[in-house]
Phi, psi and omega in degrees: 000316180300323179295316181295320178296318178298318179295321178297316177296322179297316179298320178297316178299314180297318179300316178298314181298318181291319179294318178295319178298320179297313181296315182292327178300311183283330175296315178293327178300315181286339176286316188254021180295140182269148174273186187295335180270003179082008179270136183289129173252117180273093184291155179240310187292308184295317175300321178297314180297318181296312184293309182291322180297313179295317179297318179295317180298315179295318178296320179296317180297316178297318179293321180295319177300318181290320185286325189247345184247320183209088181294337179292349180272002181289158181064188186282327183101345182293318177300324179293322178299315180298316182294314185292318180295341180255020168104002181265129178277133180217078188296335180289354183279337186246152176145156180293327177294325177294315181297314181298314181294321181296314183287311181293314181297318179292322177298315179294320182293317179293317179293332179276010176065029176282161184279067178225160176240180183254353187292306180298311178300325178291323176295318178297314179297319178298321178296319178294321178293322177301317177292320184296330180294341178282346185237033178292128180298140178090352179241122183277101179240032183296334179292348177259000184275068174220165187300319183296312182292322178298320179291325177294314180293322177297318180294318179296321177295318177297322177300316179295322179296316177295323180298317181283336178295322183250355184067034186222094180296326177293321178297321177297319179292321179292325177302314179290326177303318180301318187274339186256351186297320186289336182262000172094348181300318187290342180288348176280112184299324180297317179296323179301313182288325177296316180297316180294321179295317177299319179295320179295313181299317180297319181293320180294322179293000000 
């Protein structure tokens, strides 16, 4: 699970870097475009249109995915993690459409210079991956299909997501410790080490 969370975070980082590089490449092109005599014209209008237009388009696509495809991917996802780990059922929080929208939408939003971060969405994505590992085709894990185990796997996935957001596996484990202490999950020593191991693997990837 930690490896999958790490790979998801890596793809998100690469996607943001590539989109920003694309926008800046063409923005700089319109700034330093030469006229027919070879004299540099420092454009203002076209670079502005290119930069703002691309940012607006990416932000619009991310918002449209959330509004029309997976409403459960809205917000950071951290309040939902707190609620679910403490016994509240929220089925709209999980699903492959939620994971896809969260990663693609957050990548577009960050690259589009919107006022969002990657910490909450990575925790949300990690929680979804944690749940998804219980339903891998071809592997019989029905003995883990209960509320307690689902919450444990979700918590470990969220721990890995926070760990790759900050590059801090201990921080990811402490994040889950904060939310799980009151319901008793964290008192399980085995769960503590599983959560920490997932966070380490995600950070290394």
